[in-house]
N, C-alpha and C positions, 0 to 999 in steps of 0.2 A: 282181278287178274286181267290184264289187257289181252285183247284178241290178237292172235297171230295174223300175219298177212294172208295166209291161206284161209283162215277162218273168216276174215273180213271179205275175201273174194267169194267164198261160198255163200255168205249172208247177203252181200250187197252187189256182187258182180264187179266188173272192172270199173275203176274210178280214174278220173283224169288227174288225180293228185296222190302224192304219197300218203300212207296212213298217218304219219305224224303231222300232216298238213290239214287233215280233216278236223274241222272245228265242231264242237258239240253245239247243237241248237238248243237254246234255252226257251222254255215256254212260260208265258205269263197269262194269267186269267183275270178277267175283269168281272167281278161279281156285282149283281144288283141286289141291294139290301134295303128293306123297308124298316123304319124305326118308329116306335110310338113313345113319345116323351113322357107322358104321365106315369107309365108303369115300366119303362125301360125295356119293353119287349121288342124283339126284332125278328125278321124273317128274311131268309135268303131266297130269292126267286130264281136264280140261275146265274150262269156265267157265259161270257163270250171270250174268244181269244184275241179280239181287237177292241180297242176303246171305242172306235167309231160305231161298231155294231152294238155294243152295250149301251152307248149313248142313244142311238136310234131306238133300240128296244124300250128303253126307259121312257123316252119322250113320246113314243107311239102307244105305249101300253100302261102308263102309270095309273090311269084312272081305274083300270081293271085290277091292278095290284094294290091300290090304296085300300079297297074294301071298307071304306068309311071308318077306318080305324087308325091307320098309320098317318103320321103327320110330316114325315120327312123320308127322303131316300138318299142313298149314297152309292157311289161306285167305288169299289175297293180293288186295287191291283194286288194280286198275290203271285209271286214268282215261284217257279218250280223249286222244290227242295224240301228238306226236313227242317222243322223249327223255323219256318219263314215267318217274318212279320209283315203283315199286309200294310198297304199304304192307301189312305183315302185320297182318291183322285178328284172326285167332285162330290159336293153336298148340295141337296135341294130341300126346300121346305114347300109345303102346300099352303098357299094363302089365297083365300076366297076362290077355291077350286082351280087355282093356277099353280103350276110347278115353277118355282123361282130358284135360280142358282144363288146360293149364299155362302158366306164363310161359315165353317163349322163352329157351333157354339163352344165356348171355353170349357164348359162342363163335360163335353164329349171328347175334347182333345186328349190324346194320350191313350185312349182306348184302342186296342188293336185287334186284328183278326175278327172283325165283325161277321164276315161271311162264313168262316169255318169254326167259329165258337171259341 
């Protein structure tokens, strides 16, 4: 049930636009997920509300997250809502202790919602 103008005013105070002009703000989250190829295990380390922050966290902290176990990382975008399908934004593999951006392997394409299970 939509809020009345009076309820909107009580909750948010005066606005510079009419209630029907107020647009809903959608949130998206960027999850950092580690993956181990041999046993298909994965672990979500957290999320950020901007891709640049998620990217920086991964590049600055991946050695701590790798735990000598995971061999790849990905950043998955998940938008707000119910029954949302996440989208892989970036995929990285560890090669000789270096994090390298790569195309996601064919065997992993089509798997969704890495971060939320």
